[in-house]
C-alpha positions as CSV (number, residue, x, y, z in Angstrom):
1,M,26.8,-1.6,2.7
2,R,24.9,-0.9,5.9
3,A,21.6,-2.8,6.2
4,V,19.1,-4.1,8.8
5,Y,18.3,-7.8,8.6
6,Y,16.8,-10.7,10.6
7,E,17.6,-14.4,10.7
8,G,14.5,-15.5,12.6
9,F,11.0,-14.3,13.6
10,G,10.4,-12.4,16.8
11,P,10.1,-9.0,18.5
12,A,11.7,-6.2,16.5
13,A,14.3,-5.3,19.2
14,E,15.4,-8.9,19.5
15,V,15.7,-10.0,15.9
16,L,16.4,-6.9,13.8
17,V,20.2,-6.6,13.4
18,P,22.0,-3.5,11.9
19,G,25.2,-4.5,10.2
20,D,27.5,-4.5,7.2
21,L,26.7,-6.8,4.3
22,P,28.3,-7.1,0.8
23,D,26.9,-4.8,-1.8
24,P,24.4,-6.6,-4.1
25,V,25.3,-7.0,-7.8
26,P,22.6,-6.5,-10.4
27,G,21.9,-9.5,-12.5
28,Q,20.3,-10.0,-15.9
29,G,17.5,-7.4,-16.3
30,E,18.2,-5.8,-12.9
31,V,19.2,-2.4,-11.6
32,L,21.2,-1.5,-8.5
33,V,19.5,1.3,-6.6
34,A,21.3,3.4,-4.0
35,L,18.5,3.9,-1.6
36,R,17.7,7.3,0.1
37,A,14.7,6.2,2.1
38,T,12.8,3.0,3.0
39,G,9.1,2.8,3.9
40,I,7.6,0.4,6.4
41,N,4.3,-1.3,5.7
42,P,2.2,-3.3,8.2
43,S,2.9,-6.4,6.1
44,D,6.7,-5.9,6.6
45,V,6.1,-5.8,10.4
46,K,3.8,-8.8,10.5
47,L,6.2,-10.8,8.3
48,R,9.2,-10.1,10.6
49,A,7.1,-11.0,13.7
50,G,6.1,-14.3,12.1
51,A,2.4,-13.4,12.4
52,R,1.3,-15.1,9.2
53,P,-0.4,-18.5,9.7
54,G,2.1,-21.2,9.1
55,A,5.0,-18.8,8.8
56,V,8.4,-20.2,8.2
57,M,11.6,-18.3,7.3
58,A,11.8,-18.5,3.5
59,Y,15.5,-17.5,3.5
60,P,18.3,-17.8,6.1
61,R,18.6,-14.0,6.2
62,V,16.1,-11.4,5.3
63,I,16.5,-7.7,4.7
64,P,12.9,-6.4,5.2
65,H,10.7,-3.8,3.5
66,S,9.2,-3.7,0.1
67,D,9.0,0.0,-0.6
68,G,11.8,2.6,-1.0
69,A,13.3,5.3,-3.2
70,G,16.7,6.3,-4.5
71,V,18.9,6.6,-7.5
72,I,19.9,3.9,-10.0
73,E,23.6,3.4,-9.5
74,A,24.4,0.5,-11.8
75,I,22.7,-1.8,-14.2
76,G,22.8,-5.5,-15.1
77,P,22.9,-7.0,-18.6
78,G,19.9,-6.2,-20.7
79,V,19.1,-2.9,-19.1
80,D,19.3,0.5,-20.9
81,P,22.5,2.2,-19.7
82,A,20.6,5.5,-19.8
83,R,18.8,4.5,-16.6
84,V,22.0,5.0,-14.5
85,G,21.4,8.2,-12.4
86,E,17.6,8.0,-12.7
87,R,15.6,8.8,-9.6
88,V,13.2,5.9,-8.9
89,W,10.6,4.6,-6.5
90,V,10.9,0.9,-5.7
91,W,8.1,-1.5,-4.8
92,N,7.6,-5.2,-4.2
93,A,11.3,-5.4,-3.4
94,A,10.8,-8.1,-0.7
95,W,8.1,-10.1,-2.4
96,Q,9.4,-13.7,-2.7
97,R,12.9,-12.2,-2.4
98,A,15.4,-12.3,0.5
99,F,16.6,-8.7,0.3
100,G,14.3,-5.6,0.5
101,T,14.9,-1.9,1.0
102,A,16.1,-1.6,4.6
103,A,19.6,-1.2,3.3
104,E,21.9,1.3,1.5
105,R,21.5,-0.6,-1.8
106,V,19.1,-3.1,-3.4
107,A,19.3,-5.0,-6.7
108,L,16.0,-5.9,-8.2
109,P,14.3,-6.3,-11.6
110,A,14.4,-3.1,-13.6
111,E,10.6,-2.9,-13.9
112,Q,10.3,-2.7,-10.1
113,A,12.2,0.6,-10.1
114,V,9.8,3.2,-11.5
115,R,10.9,6.7,-12.6
116,L,10.3,9.3,-9.9
117,P,9.4,12.8,-11.0
118,D,11.9,15.5,-9.9
119,G,9.3,17.3,-7.7
120,V,8.7,14.3,-5.4
121,A,11.0,13.9,-2.4
122,F,12.6,10.5,-1.6
123,R,10.8,10.3,1.7
124,E,7.4,10.8,0.0
125,A,8.2,8.2,-2.7
126,A,9.3,5.6,-0.1
127,C,5.7,5.5,1.3
128,F,4.2,5.3,-2.2
129,G,4.7,1.8,-3.6
130,I,2.5,-0.9,-2.1
131,P,-0.1,1.4,-0.5
132,A,-0.5,3.5,-3.6
133,M,-0.5,0.7,-6.0
134,T,-3.1,-1.2,-3.9
135,A,-5.3,1.9,-3.8
136,W,-5.1,2.3,-7.6
137,M,-5.9,-1.4,-8.1
138,A,-8.9,-1.2,-5.7
139,V,-10.3,2.0,-7.2
140,L,-9.4,1.7,-10.9
141,G,-8.3,-1.8,-11.5
142,D,-11.7,-2.8,-13.0
143,G,-12.1,0.3,-15.1
144,P,-13.2,4.0,-14.9
145,V,-15.2,5.3,-11.9
146,E,-16.0,8.7,-13.3
147,G,-19.5,9.7,-12.2
148,Q,-19.7,6.9,-9.6
149,T,-20.0,7.0,-5.8
150,V,-17.1,5.2,-4.1
151,L,-17.1,4.2,-0.4
152,V,-13.6,3.8,1.0
153,T,-13.6,2.1,4.4
154,G,-10.8,3.1,6.7
155,G,-10.0,6.3,4.8
156,A,-7.3,7.4,7.3
157,G,-5.2,4.3,6.6
158,T,-2.2,4.2,4.3
159,V,-4.2,2.5,1.5
160,G,-7.5,4.2,2.3
161,R,-6.0,7.7,2.2
162,Y,-4.5,7.2,-1.3
163,A,-7.8,5.5,-2.4
164,C,-9.8,8.6,-1.4
165,Q,-7.5,10.9,-3.4
166,M,-7.4,8.6,-6.4
167,A,-11.2,8.1,-6.6
168,R,-11.7,11.8,-6.4
169,L,-9.1,12.5,-9.1
170,A,-10.8,9.9,-11.3
171,G,-14.1,11.8,-11.1
172,A,-16.0,9.9,-8.4
173,R,-17.8,11.1,-5.4
174,V,-15.9,9.8,-2.3
175,I,-17.4,8.8,1.0
176,T,-15.2,7.3,3.7
177,T,-15.5,5.7,7.1
178,V,-13.3,6.8,10.0
179,S,-13.2,6.7,13.8
180,S,-12.8,10.5,14.5
181,A,-13.0,13.9,12.9
182,A,-9.1,14.1,13.0
183,K,-8.9,11.0,10.9
184,A,-11.6,12.3,8.5
185,A,-9.4,15.4,7.9
186,H,-6.4,13.1,7.4
187,S,-8.3,11.0,4.9
188,T,-8.8,14.0,2.5
189,A,-12.4,12.8,1.7
190,G,-15.1,15.4,1.7
191,D,-17.9,13.1,3.0
192,W,-17.3,10.8,5.9
193,V,-19.1,8.7,8.5
194,N,-17.8,7.9,12.0
195,Y,-18.3,4.2,12.2
196,R,-17.9,4.2,16.0
197,D,-21.0,6.1,16.8
198,T,-23.1,5.9,13.5
199,D,-24.9,3.2,11.6
200,V,-22.7,3.2,8.4
201,A,-25.3,1.7,6.1
202,E,-28.0,4.1,7.2
203,A,-25.8,7.1,7.0
204,V,-24.4,6.3,3.6
205,M,-27.9,5.6,2.2
206,D,-29.0,9.0,3.6
207,M,-26.0,10.8,2.0
208,T,-26.8,9.2,-1.4
209,G,-30.5,9.9,-1.3
210,G,-31.2,6.2,-1.0
211,A,-29.2,5.2,-4.0
212,G,-26.2,3.6,-2.3
213,V,-22.7,3.3,-3.7
214,D,-21.3,1.9,-6.9
215,R,-18.0,0.6,-5.4
216,I,-16.5,-0.2,-2.1
217,V,-12.8,-0.1,-1.4
218,E,-12.7,-2.5,1.6
219,V,-10.2,-2.7,4.4
220,D,-12.0,-5.4,6.3
221,F,-14.4,-7.6,4.3
222,A,-15.6,-9.7,7.3
223,A,-16.3,-6.8,9.6
224,N,-18.2,-4.8,7.0
225,Q,-19.9,-7.4,4.9
226,E,-23.4,-6.8,6.4
227,A,-23.2,-3.0,5.9
228,S,-21.7,-3.4,2.4
229,L,-24.7,-5.6,1.4
230,A,-27.1,-3.0,2.6
231,L,-25.6,0.0,0.9
232,I,-24.1,-1.2,-2.3
233,K,-26.1,-0.8,-5.5
234,P,-27.1,-3.8,-7.6
235,G,-24.3,-4.5,-10.0
236,G,-21.7,-2.9,-7.8
237,T,-18.2,-4.0,-6.9
238,I,-16.5,-4.7,-3.6
239,A,-12.8,-4.5,-4.0
240,S,-11.2,-5.8,-0.8
241,Y,-7.6,-6.0,0.2
242,A,-7.9,-7.3,3.7
243,S,-10.2,-9.1,6.2
244,A,-8.1,-8.9,9.4
245,S,-11.1,-9.3,11.8
246,Q,-11.8,-12.8,10.4
247,M,-9.5,-14.4,7.8
248,A,-12.2,-17.0,6.8
249,P,-15.5,-15.2,6.9
250,T,-18.8,-16.7,6.1
251,L,-19.8,-15.5,2.7
252,Q,-23.4,-14.2,2.3
253,F,-23.5,-15.8,-1.1
254,Y,-27.2,-15.5,-2.1
255,P,-27.7,-11.9,-0.8
256,L,-24.6,-10.9,-2.8
257,M,-25.7,-12.9,-5.8
258,F,-29.2,-11.5,-6.0
259,K,-27.7,-8.0,-6.1
260,N,-25.3,-9.1,-8.8
261,I,-22.3,-8.0,-6.8
262,R,-18.8,-8.5,-8.1
263,L,-16.2,-9.4,-5.4
264,H,-12.6,-8.5,-6.2
265,M,-10.2,-9.9,-3.6
266,L,-6.9,-8.3,-4.5
267,I,-3.3,-8.4,-3.5
268,V,-1.0,-6.0,-5.2
269,Y,2.0,-8.3,-5.2
270,Q,0.3,-10.3,-7.9
271,L,-0.4,-7.3,-10.2
272,Q,1.3,-8.1,-13.5
273,G,1.7,-7.1,-17.1
274,A,-0.4,-4.5,-18.7
275,A,-2.4,-3.7,-15.6
276,R,0.8,-3.1,-13.6
277,R,2.2,-0.8,-16.3
278,A,-1.2,1.1,-16.5
279,G,-1.1,1.7,-12.8
280,E,2.4,2.9,-12.7
281,A,1.7,5.2,-15.7
282,Q,-1.3,6.7,-13.9
283,L,0.5,7.2,-10.7
284,T,3.4,8.8,-12.5
285,A,1.1,11.2,-14.2
286,W,-0.5,12.2,-10.9
287,L,3.0,12.6,-9.3
288,E,4.1,14.9,-12.1
289,A,1.0,17.0,-11.7
290,G,1.5,17.2,-7.9
291,A,-2.0,15.8,-7.5
292,L,-1.3,13.4,-4.6
293,S,-0.3,14.2,-1.1
294,H,1.7,11.8,1.0
295,A,1.5,11.1,4.8
296,V,5.2,10.7,5.9
297,V,5.9,9.8,9.5
298,P,9.7,10.3,10.1
299,G,11.2,7.2,11.8
300,G,14.9,8.1,11.9
301,G,17.6,6.2,10.2
302,L,18.4,2.5,9.7
303,A,19.7,2.3,13.3
304,D,16.1,3.2,14.4
305,C,14.5,0.3,12.5
306,A,13.4,-1.7,15.5
307,A,11.7,1.3,17.1
308,A,10.1,2.2,13.8
309,H,8.7,-1.4,13.5
310,D,7.2,-1.0,16.9
311,L,5.6,2.3,16.0
312,V,3.9,0.7,13.0
313,A,2.8,-2.3,15.1
314,A,1.2,0.0,17.6
315,G,-1.2,1.3,14.9
316,E,-1.5,4.8,16.3
317,K,0.4,6.8,13.7
318,M,-1.4,8.3,10.7
319,G,0.8,7.8,7.7
320,T,3.7,5.7,6.6
321,V,6.8,5.4,8.8
322,V,9.8,6.2,6.7
323,L,13.5,5.8,7.5
324,D,16.1,8.0,5.9
325,I,19.2,6.3,4.5
């Protein structure tokens, strides 16, 4: 099969190698997916670059990317044969595994290949996995939000855009923070604040008549902690999936404690069991209803993988860069 791989960390153009590798063989409980598209997340790019603290190559050779979409081509022992030919979206393919979705085929546990409704294109499904599941976990992982007010910081980002849509579909009022009117439109949120030229806490309190918000879906905990404290209601929840500006921020423990705030630091790779199945079921229902829109940024084919990684690293695109296979 054709694939893109790397055998050491470094710049995309220097370490990403397109080449031929043996077809994977599905093992016990696994499926073999013939991939039609692969999505590139910022985490894929950072991992390839060796940007994580203390990063070491976990495997001699890595095929990157966690998300993708395609058709189940074969099954391993213990998997229902009826799944052969099923359209699926794939996620977590590269989590603690050597081979992800930047290839013509991937073998992985059957539960990581989720049925894809017929009306959803492979390109769209390839940008769904980790961003959409993170958004679901951040918005609904602790229970219903119907009737609540949810603030999504960074609503134009890949996770934030899905979070805005999901919170609205779940019956919440959605407010987001963005850096421009164009990004506000991209976010799909009806109410927004430009954090570059406006005091976010003051603006959100005005928008809510002084009540504040029930829940914050947080893209940068450290950068926004002060504003979050000012605008979140007592008993509210901050669900944070990143803190890039400061990886070890000073926690305002007593101010948070006296407002009885729940902090949920989440990483979707660890979503397991019933919660995982509930998220997949809800996302599938929304997909079947055509309720979610997807921001696909075409990146070419597998041969264009290095340039696509650089596009993601530049941080200027709005959406998920997807390679056709």
